[in-house]
GUBA-280965 format. One record per residue (C-alpha): residue in one letter; y, x, z. Coordinates in Angstrom, 2 decimals, m for minus. Each point is the difference from the previous one (the first is absolute). Last residue first. Layout:
+---------+---------+---------+---------+
! residuo !      c2 !      c1 !      c3 !
+---------+---------+---------+---------+
!       a !       Y !       X !       Z !
...
+---------+---------+---------+---------+
END
This chain:
+---------+---------+---------+---------+
! residuo !      c2 !      c1 !      c3 !
+---------+---------+---------+---------+
!       x !  123.34 !   36.02 !   74.25 !
!       x !   m1.61 !    3.43 !   m0.44 !
!       x !   m3.83 !   m0.61 !   m0.65 !
!       x !   m2.71 !    0.87 !    2.12 !
!       x !   m1.48 !    3.20 !    0.71 !
!       x !    2.01 !    1.42 !    2.61 !
!       x !   m1.24 !   m3.27 !    2.25 !
!       x !   m3.78 !    0.24 !   m1.10 !
!       x !    0.62 !    3.62 !    1.41 !
!       x !    1.46 !   m1.07 !    3.22 !
!       x !   m2.64 !   m2.26 !    0.20 !
!       x !   m2.84 !    2.63 !   m0.45 !
!       x !    1.41 !    2.11 !    2.75 !
!       x !    0.21 !   m2.59 !    2.47 !
!       x !   m4.09 !   m0.45 !   m0.64 !
!       x !   m0.60 !    3.46 !   m0.10 !
!       x !    2.31 !    0.48 !    3.12 !
!       x !   m2.42 !   m2.53 !    1.57 !
!       x !    1.30 !   m2.16 !    2.82 !
!       x !   m1.33 !   m3.68 !   m1.56 !
!       x !   m3.81 !    0.55 !   m0.62 !
!       x !   m0.37 !    3.36 !    1.84 !
!       x !    1.62 !   m1.01 !    3.24 !
!       x !   m1.53 !   m3.37 !   m0.09 !
!       x !   m3.66 !    1.82 !   m0.23 !
!       x !    1.43 !    2.17 !    2.45 !
!       x !    0.26 !   m2.37 !    2.30 !
!       x !   m2.84 !   m1.98 !   m0.62 !
!       x !   m2.29 !    3.30 !    0.54 !
!       x !    1.88 !    0.44 !    4.03 !
!       x !   m0.73 !   m3.71 !   m0.04 !
!       x !   m3.55 !    0.27 !   m0.54 !
!       x !    0.05 !    3.30 !    2.69 !
!       x !    1.13 !   m2.35 !    2.71 !
!       x !   m0.59 !    2.11 !    3.35 !
!       x !    3.37 !    1.35 !    1.02 !
!       x !    1.52 !   m3.51 !   m1.97 !
!       x !   m1.74 !   m1.64 !    3.03 !
!       x !    2.65 !    0.87 !    2.43 !
!       x !    2.23 !   m2.35 !   m2.04 !
!       x !   m2.52 !   m2.72 !    0.58 !
!       x !    0.38 !    0.42 !    3.34 !
!       x !    3.48 !   m0.22 !    0.43 !
!       x !   m0.13 !   m3.32 !   m2.34 !
!       x !   m2.49 !   m1.67 !    2.22 !
!       x !    1.50 !    1.13 !    3.29 !
!       x !    3.10 !   m1.63 !   m0.78 !
!       x !    3.27 !    1.89 !   m1.16 !
!       x !    3.46 !   m1.17 !    1.04 !
!       x !    2.27 !   m1.21 !   m2.59 !
!       x !    3.08 !    2.66 !   m0.69 !
!       x !   m1.94 !    2.66 !   m2.47 !
!       x !    0.02 !   m2.71 !   m3.06 !
!       x !   m3.57 !    1.00 !   m0.65 !
!       x !   m2.20 !    0.27 !   m3.45 !
!       x !   m3.30 !    1.52 !    0.64 !
!       x !   m2.15 !    2.38 !   m2.59 !
!       x !   m1.71 !    0.44 !   m3.06 !
!       x !   m1.13 !   m3.63 !   m0.46 !
!       x !    0.31 !   m0.14 !   m3.55 !
!       x !    2.42 !   m3.11 !   m0.39 !
!       x !    1.21 !    0.30 !    3.82 !
!       x !    0.99 !    3.88 !   m0.70 !
!       x !    1.58 !   m0.60 !   m3.58 !
!       x !    1.69 !   m3.50 !    0.18 !
!       x !    1.48 !    0.56 !    3.19 !
!       x !    1.45 !    3.76 !   m1.58 !
!       x !    0.85 !   m2.13 !   m2.76 !
!       x !    1.92 !   m2.38 !    1.30 !
!       x !    2.37 !    1.99 !    1.89 !
!       x !    0.94 !    1.33 !    3.69 !
!       x !   m3.63 !   m1.28 !    1.18 !
!       x !   m0.44 !    1.77 !    2.99 !
!       x !   m1.52 !    3.16 !   m0.53 !
!       x !   m3.35 !    1.43 !    1.49 !
!       x !   m2.33 !    1.38 !   m3.21 !
!       x !   m3.20 !    1.57 !   m0.38 !
!       x !   m1.28 !    3.51 !   m0.92 !
!       x !   m2.21 !    1.17 !   m2.72 !
!       x !    1.81 !    3.35 !   m0.52 !
!       x !    0.98 !   m2.04 !   m3.24 !
!       x !    1.68 !   m2.93 !    2.03 !
!       x !    2.33 !    2.12 !    2.30 !
!       x !    1.36 !    1.83 !   m3.19 !
!       x !    0.91 !   m3.03 !   m1.52 !
!       x !    1.39 !   m2.08 !    2.95 !
!       x !    1.45 !    2.99 !    0.73 !
!       x !    2.03 !   m0.27 !   m3.01 !
!       x !    2.15 !   m2.53 !    1.21 !
!       x !    0.33 !   m2.56 !   m2.59 !
!       x !    3.55 !   m1.97 !    0.79 !
!       x !    1.48 !   m2.72 !   m1.99 !
!       x !   m0.12 !   m2.86 !    2.18 !
!       x !    1.31 !    2.74 !    2.25 !
!       x !    3.43 !   m0.94 !   m1.09 !
!       x !    0.52 !   m3.56 !    1.32 !
!       x !   m1.02 !    1.38 !    3.25 !
!       x !   m2.98 !    0.49 !    2.67 !
!       x !    0.23 !    3.11 !    1.72 !
!       x !   m3.35 !    1.79 !   m0.73 !
!       x !   m2.35 !    0.29 !    2.58 !
!       x !   m2.81 !    2.92 !    0.02 !
!       x !   m4.00 !    0.68 !    0.21 !
!       x !   m2.35 !    2.02 !   m1.05 !
!       x !   m3.54 !   m0.34 !    1.14 !
!       x !   m3.02 !    2.01 !    1.18 !
!       x !    1.40 !    3.46 !   m0.94 !
!       x !   m1.71 !    3.06 !   m1.12 !
!       x !    0.23 !   m0.34 !   m3.48 !
!       x !    3.67 !   m0.08 !   m0.31 !
!       x !    0.07 !    2.86 !    1.93 !
!       x !   m2.15 !    1.44 !   m2.87 !
!       x !    1.78 !   m1.32 !   m2.53 !
!       x !    3.08 !    0.61 !    0.99 !
!       x !    0.02 !    4.17 !    0.46 !
!       x !    0.55 !    0.81 !   m3.86 !
!       x !    3.23 !   m2.07 !    0.45 !
!       x !    1.24 !    1.76 !    2.99 !
!       x !   m0.02 !   m1.75 !    3.29 !
!       x !    3.24 !    0.08 !    2.79 !
!       x !   m1.59 !   m0.83 !    3.60 !
!       x !   m0.74 !   m2.04 !    3.16 !
!       x !   m3.38 !   m0.40 !    1.45 !
!       x !   m0.53 !   m2.61 !    2.78 !
!       x !   m2.29 !   m1.19 !    2.89 !
!       x !    2.06 !   m2.48 !    1.55 !
!       x !    2.14 !    0.90 !    3.21 !
!       x !    3.13 !   m0.60 !   m0.87 !
!       x !   m0.18 !   m2.98 !   m2.10 !
!       x !    2.51 !   m1.96 !    2.47 !
!       x !    2.13 !   m1.59 !   m3.35 !
!       x !    2.87 !    2.66 !    0.93 !
!       x !   m2.61 !    2.23 !    0.34 !
!       x !   m0.98 !    0.05 !   m3.18 !
!       x !    3.49 !    0.09 !   m1.57 !
!       x !    0.54 !    2.99 !    1.92 !
!       x !   m3.06 !    1.90 !   m1.19 !
!       x !    1.09 !   m1.13 !   m3.81 !
!       x !    3.19 !    2.13 !    0.53 !
!       x !   m1.31 !    2.88 !    1.84 !
!       x !   m2.28 !    0.06 !   m3.38 !
!       x !    2.79 !    0.33 !   m2.11 !
!       x !   m0.40 !   m1.83 !   m3.19 !
!       x !   m3.04 !    0.44 !   m2.75 !
!       x !   m2.42 !   m1.65 !    0.97 !
!       x !   m3.19 !   m0.66 !    0.68 !
!       x !   m0.94 !   m1.98 !    2.84 !
!       x !   m3.39 !    0.75 !    1.92 !
!       x !   m0.97 !   m3.34 !    2.39 !
!       x !   m3.49 !    0.53 !    1.90 !
!       x !   m1.52 !   m3.10 !    2.40 !
!       x !   m2.52 !    0.45 !    1.87 !
!       x !    1.78 !   m2.05 !    2.89 !
!       x !   m1.48 !   m3.64 !   m1.71 !
!       x !    1.61 !   m2.97 !    0.70 !
!       x !    3.53 !    1.41 !    1.77 !
!       x !   m0.24 !    2.72 !   m2.88 !
!       x !   m0.28 !   m2.75 !   m2.76 !
!       x !    3.11 !   m2.07 !    1.48 !
!       x !    2.01 !    3.38 !    0.59 !
!       x !   m0.48 !    0.84 !   m4.25 !
!       x !    0.87 !   m3.35 !   m0.38 !
!       x !    3.59 !    0.37 !    1.47 !
!       x !    0.17 !    3.31 !   m1.13 !
!       x !    0.37 !   m1.63 !   m3.20 !
!       x !    2.32 !   m1.85 !    0.52 !
!       x !    2.20 !    2.70 !    1.63 !
!       x !   m0.35 !    1.43 !   m3.40 !
!       x !    1.85 !   m2.34 !   m1.79 !
!       x !   m0.01 !    1.92 !   m3.94 !
!       x !    2.27 !   m0.59 !   m2.66 !
!       x !    2.39 !    2.72 !    1.67 !
!       x !   m1.68 !    1.27 !    2.81 !
!       x !   m3.72 !    1.79 !    0.60 !
!       x !   m0.16 !    1.27 !   m3.05 !
!       x !   m3.50 !    1.44 !   m1.75 !
!       x !   m3.50 !   m0.55 !    1.62 !
!       x !   m1.54 !   m1.80 !    2.39 !
!       x !   m3.77 !    0.25 !    0.83 !
!       x !   m2.39 !   m1.43 !    3.23 !
!       x !   m3.13 !    1.26 !    0.77 !
!       x !   m2.30 !   m2.05 !    2.04 !
!       x !   m1.32 !    3.07 !    2.11 !
!       x !   m3.89 !    0.75 !   m0.10 !
!       x !    1.30 !    3.22 !   m1.57 !
!       x !   m1.40 !    0.26 !   m4.42 !
!       x !   m2.45 !    2.55 !   m0.32 !
!       x !    1.56 !    1.17 !   m3.50 !
!       x !   m0.14 !   m1.80 !   m2.90 !
!       x !    0.50 !    1.52 !   m3.16 !
!       x !    3.08 !   m0.96 !   m1.27 !
!       x !    0.92 !   m3.38 !   m1.28 !
!       x !    2.18 !    0.39 !   m3.59 !
!       x !    3.96 !    1.25 !   m0.51 !
!       x !    0.28 !    2.79 !   m2.60 !
!       x !   m2.66 !   m0.45 !   m2.23 !
!       x !    0.48 !   m4.07 !    0.40 !
!       x !    3.85 !    0.06 !   m1.08 !
!       x !    1.87 !   m2.94 !    1.49 !
!       x !    2.21 !   m2.61 !   m0.89 !
!       x !    3.40 !   m1.41 !    1.64 !
!       x !   m0.64 !   m4.03 !   m1.79 !
!       x !    0.58 !   m0.44 !   m3.83 !
!       x !    1.21 !   m3.29 !   m0.95 !
!       x !    1.24 !   m0.77 !   m3.75 !
!       x !    3.25 !   m2.20 !   m1.03 !
!       x !    0.66 !   m0.09 !   m3.47 !
!       x !   m3.03 !   m2.58 !   m0.65 !
!       x !    2.26 !   m2.02 !    2.79 !
!       x !    2.59 !   m0.44 !   m2.00 !
!       x !    3.51 !    0.45 !    2.09 !
!       x !    1.38 !   m3.03 !    1.27 !
!       x !    2.10 !    1.97 !    2.38 !
!       x !   m0.25 !   m1.53 !    2.69 !
!       x !   m3.79 !   m2.08 !    0.16 !
!       x !   m1.66 !    2.94 !   m2.32 !
!       x !    1.71 !    3.07 !    2.46 !
!       x !   m1.73 !   m2.23 !    2.91 !
!       x !   m3.30 !   m0.76 !   m1.51 !
!       x !   m0.32 !    3.97 !   m0.65 !
!       x !    1.12 !    0.84 !    3.56 !
!       x !   m2.54 !   m2.20 !    1.22 !
!       x !   m2.56 !    1.39 !   m2.48 !
!       x !    0.77 !    3.43 !    1.80 !
!       x !    0.59 !    3.67 !   m1.09 !
!       x !    2.44 !   m0.80 !   m3.33 !
!       x !    0.31 !    1.70 !   m2.92 !
!       x !    2.62 !   m1.40 !   m2.84 !
!       x !   m0.17 !   m0.10 !   m3.56 !
!       x !    2.67 !    0.22 !   m2.40 !
!       x !    3.23 !    0.28 !    2.91 !
!       x !    2.92 !   m1.28 !   m1.31 !
!       x !   m0.18 !   m2.71 !    2.11 !
!       x !   m1.72 !    1.18 !    3.14 !
!       x !    2.40 !    3.04 !   m0.63 !
!       x !    3.53 !   m1.72 !    0.37 !
!       x !   m1.74 !   m2.40 !    3.46 !
!       x !   m0.85 !    2.87 !    1.09 !
!       x !    3.54 !    1.73 !   m0.46 !
!       x !    1.87 !   m3.17 !    1.37 !
!       x !   m2.26 !    0.03 !    2.84 !
!       x !    0.84 !    4.42 !    0.58 !
!       x !    3.69 !   m1.26 !   m0.08 !
!       x !   m0.02 !   m2.89 !    2.46 !
!       x !   m1.76 !    1.82 !    2.55 !
!       x !    2.37 !    3.91 !   m0.52 !
!       x !    2.87 !   m2.30 !    0.11 !
!       x !   m0.54 !   m1.39 !    3.34 !
!       x !   m0.14 !   m3.91 !    0.52 !
!       x !   m4.26 !   m0.74 !   m0.19 !
!       x !    0.30 !    2.56 !    2.61 !
!       x !   m2.10 !    3.28 !    0.75 !
!       x !   m2.03 !    0.04 !    2.75 !
!       x !   m2.22 !    2.87 !   m0.57 !
!       x !   m3.55 !   m2.06 !    0.01 !
!       x !    1.17 !   m3.32 !   m1.92 !
!       x !    3.03 !    0.59 !   m1.41 !
!       x !   m1.33 !    3.69 !   m1.23 !
!       x !   m3.37 !   m2.77 !   m1.49 !
!       x !    2.57 !   m1.85 !   m1.30 !
!       x !    1.33 !    2.48 !   m2.18 !
!       x !   m3.35 !    1.11 !   m0.86 !
!       x !   m2.45 !   m2.74 !   m1.02 !
!       x !   m2.83 !    1.82 !   m0.19 !
!       x !   m2.11 !    2.62 !   m2.71 !
!       x !    2.78 !   m1.82 !   m2.70 !
!       x !   m1.92 !    2.19 !   m2.35 !
!       x !    2.60 !   m0.41 !   m3.32 !
!       x !   m1.34 !    0.82 !   m3.25 !
!       x !    2.19 !   m0.20 !   m2.79 !
!       x !   m0.50 !    1.10 !   m3.80 !
!       x !    2.90 !    1.80 !   m1.45 !
!       x !    2.71 !    0.13 !   m1.84 !
!       x !    2.44 !    3.15 !    0.44 !
!       x !    3.86 !    0.79 !    0.81 !
!       x !    1.24 !   m2.65 !    1.64 !
!       x !   m3.06 !   m1.08 !    1.50 !
!       x !   m0.18 !    2.87 !    1.87 !
!       x !    3.09 !   m1.13 !    2.22 !
!       x !   m0.96 !   m2.93 !    0.26 !
!       x !   m3.62 !    0.68 !    1.30 !
!       x !    0.86 !    3.50 !    2.32 !
!       x !    0.37 !   m2.17 !    2.80 !
!       x !   m3.21 !   m1.25 !    0.01 !
!       x !   m0.88 !    3.23 !    1.15 !
!       x !    1.32 !   m1.36 !    3.64 !
!       x !   m2.21 !   m3.24 !   m0.17 !
!       x !   m3.64 !    0.97 !   m0.10 !
!       x !   m1.95 !    2.01 !   m2.44 !
!       x !    1.50 !   m0.22 !   m3.23 !
!       x !   m2.02 !    0.13 !   m3.51 !
!       x !    1.74 !    0.84 !   m2.79 !
!       x !   m1.66 !    0.00 !   m3.32 !
!       x !    1.14 !    1.58 !   m3.71 !
!       x !    1.64 !    3.23 !    1.49 !
!       x !    0.75 !    1.94 !   m3.43 !
!       x !   m0.09 !    3.15 !    1.85 !
!       x !    3.32 !    1.74 !    0.35 !
!       x !    1.92 !   m3.42 !    0.16 !
!       x !   m2.24 !   m1.00 !    2.51 !
!       x !   m0.10 !    2.92 !    2.33 !
!       x !    4.07 !    0.50 !   m0.20 !
!       x !    0.30 !   m4.41 !    0.86 !
!       x !   m2.39 !    0.50 !    2.66 !
!       x !    1.42 !    3.11 !    1.82 !
!       x !    3.56 !   m1.44 !   m0.08 !
!       x !   m0.30 !   m3.30 !    1.58 !
!       x !   m2.23 !    0.91 !    2.72 !
!       x !    1.19 !    2.93 !    0.70 !
!       x !    3.28 !   m1.55 !    0.24 !
!       x !   m1.90 !   m2.32 !    2.38 !
!       x !   m0.91 !    2.99 !    2.14 !
!       x !    3.09 !    1.52 !    0.24 !
!       x !    1.90 !   m2.89 !    1.49 !
!       x !   m3.21 !   m0.29 !    2.27 !
!       x !    1.34 !    3.67 !    1.04 !
!       x !    3.23 !   m0.75 !    0.49 !
!       x !   m0.14 !   m3.23 !    2.12 !
!       x !    2.14 !    1.28 !    2.53 !
!       x !   m2.54 !    3.18 !    0.85 !
!       x !   m2.73 !    0.97 !   m1.63 !
!       x !   m3.56 !   m1.59 !   m1.21 !
!       x !   m1.00 !    1.49 !   m2.91 !
!       x !   m3.24 !   m0.25 !   m1.50 !
!       x !   m0.66 !    3.33 !   m2.50 !
!       x !   m1.16 !   m0.62 !   m3.63 !
!       x !   m3.79 !    0.49 !   m0.81 !
!       x !    0.50 !   m0.64 !   m4.14 !
!       x !   m3.98 !    0.09 !   m0.98 !
!       x !   m1.33 !   m0.29 !   m3.49 !
!       x !   m3.54 !   m0.86 !    0.56 !
!       x !   m2.31 !    1.86 !   m2.32 !
!       x !   m2.81 !   m0.86 !    2.56 !
!       x !   m0.81 !    3.50 !    1.26 !
!       x !    3.78 !    0.40 !   m0.25 !
!       x !    0.61 !   m2.17 !    2.72 !
!       x !   m2.73 !    0.62 !    2.09 !
!       x !    1.59 !    4.08 !   m0.43 !
!       x !    3.25 !   m1.22 !    1.17 !
!       x !   m1.31 !   m1.45 !    2.63 !
!       x !   m1.51 !    3.13 !    1.64 !
!       x !    2.76 !    2.03 !   m0.59 !
!       x !    2.24 !   m2.70 !    1.99 !
!       x !   m2.34 !    0.06 !    2.32 !
!       x !   m0.42 !    3.76 !    0.41 !
!       x !    4.08 !    0.95 !    0.09 !
!       x !    0.73 !   m3.50 !    2.63 !
!       x !    3.75 !    0.04 !   m0.73 !
!       x !   m0.55 !   m3.32 !   m2.30 !
!       x !   m2.20 !   m1.11 !    2.33 !
!       x !    2.55 !    0.36 !    3.26 !
!       x !    2.85 !   m0.96 !   m2.12 !
!       x !   m1.21 !   m3.51 !   m0.79 !
!       x !   m0.92 !   m0.40 !   m3.54 !
!       x !    1.23 !   m2.46 !   m2.30 !
!       x !   m1.94 !   m0.64 !   m3.28 !
!       x !    0.25 !   m0.08 !   m3.32 !
!       x !   m3.42 !   m0.25 !   m2.52 !
!       x !   m0.04 !    0.58 !   m3.95 !
!       x !   m3.46 !   m1.29 !   m0.68 !
!       x !   m1.66 !   m0.05 !   m3.52 !
!       x !   m2.47 !   m2.32 !   m0.02 !
!       x !   m4.39 !   m0.82 !    0.11 !
!       x !   m0.57 !    2.89 !    1.48 !
!       x !    2.87 !   m0.09 !    2.51 !
!       x !   m0.52 !   m3.45 !    1.40 !
!       x !   m2.46 !    1.23 !    2.01 !
!       x !    2.09 !    2.95 !    1.59 !
!       x !    2.55 !   m2.56 !   m0.15 !
!       x !   m1.98 !   m2.34 !    2.66 !
!       x !   m0.41 !    3.07 !    2.41 !
!       x !    3.02 !    0.98 !   m0.23 !
!       x !    2.07 !   m3.03 !    1.17 !
!       x !   m1.56 !   m2.07 !    2.43 !
!       x !   m2.03 !    2.90 !    1.52 !
!       x !    1.82 !    3.02 !   m0.47 !
!       x !    3.44 !   m2.22 !    0.53 !
!       x !   m1.55 !   m1.31 !    3.40 !
!       x !   m1.22 !    3.25 !    0.93 !
!       x !    3.58 !    1.94 !   m0.31 !
!       x !   m0.38 !    2.19 !   m2.71 !
!       x !    0.25 !   m2.57 !   m2.69 !
!       x !    3.64 !   m0.86 !    1.06 !
!       x !    1.26 !   m3.33 !    0.49 !
!       x !    3.02 !   m0.65 !   m2.21 !
!       x !   m2.22 !   m0.75 !   m2.83 !
!       x !    0.88 !   m0.06 !   m3.48 !
!       x !   m2.73 !   m0.08 !   m3.16 !
!       x !    0.78 !    0.55 !   m3.51 !
!       x !   m2.61 !   m0.52 !   m2.50 !
!       x !    0.09 !    2.13 !   m3.48 !
!       x !   m2.47 !   m1.81 !   m2.80 !
!       x !   m2.95 !    1.21 !   m1.01 !
!       x !    0.06 !    2.21 !   m3.23 !
!       x !   m0.15 !    3.72 !    1.26 !
!       x !   m2.90 !   m1.03 !    2.49 !
!       x !   m2.00 !   m0.08 !   m2.76 !
!       x !   m1.64 !   m3.87 !   m0.30 !
+---------+---------+---------+---------+
END
């Protein structure tokens, strides 16, 4: 089919494609989908990214090569909510402008914020609507940032959530558990809900050639040490491993300040632990993950976490690294237990010698490494995810 005969698709994301999450979870999908669809992309880019001329030109070139019409708007965070007001106005005006100019027939939004545009857009054009919920956003704000359920902003986004789910022709979620919650609470036909977890591109994230591994047992931690995560409980786990085996090393890869992480480790009596704390570029991720013996984290258990599947899970597994985490939702519990690719641990009970010995055996367990990679390719492949999106894009408009 010739490119000019394809329907025009508008994809709207509040996350920028110049930051790691937006690049891996937005651009990498659209790079594949652009072979069969005409993609118009609106993203909101952070100031430090959009002011980086080299990075900006590189991203423009990548979009041009894929024939993606990218509109990278500056994300504003000004005083007294003025910045957010400008963001919201942009979220409404730009989709209308592009839709009228390009005859958009499919609108795909990522998370709740872009949903603000949908009622206004519906006044001007008819379109197939895809709601990529990612997670229960308003409840995430309540669970992680303390939004009151009586507050106007929480109530507003719950009303918006109800509107978007009911209006959506197709819904994409990260977990089977969140799909079941939507079916139960919104009487939505299950055939219109697809589970696509956070996926990885195996050409970028894969097992790196083995270096001579130190005899230290290396435990990795990737990402935030607050909000959704209980870092103190993770430290409790580390202290147990360390007391059993002194040759333990912790590698923390995070964008948070090193001093803040050091302070949290000290508060949890892990001052003398052999450790490394640093920020990783996307290009360094596969190499650093490949040197680990396991990746661990503890998520705070609440309602919103039932819809979450952190990107780090797919990234670690694709590098052959087993996971140690809590049963924060049914999906992760099934994934780890049924495939034997790590350990589910509640991070409160004391580990016995047998359990710790089992964890330490991860270091030399080549079969587990093979299982991790197999599971990553089965469930978390960016190509598999793109096939599902392609099917949705080509499905009839309800």
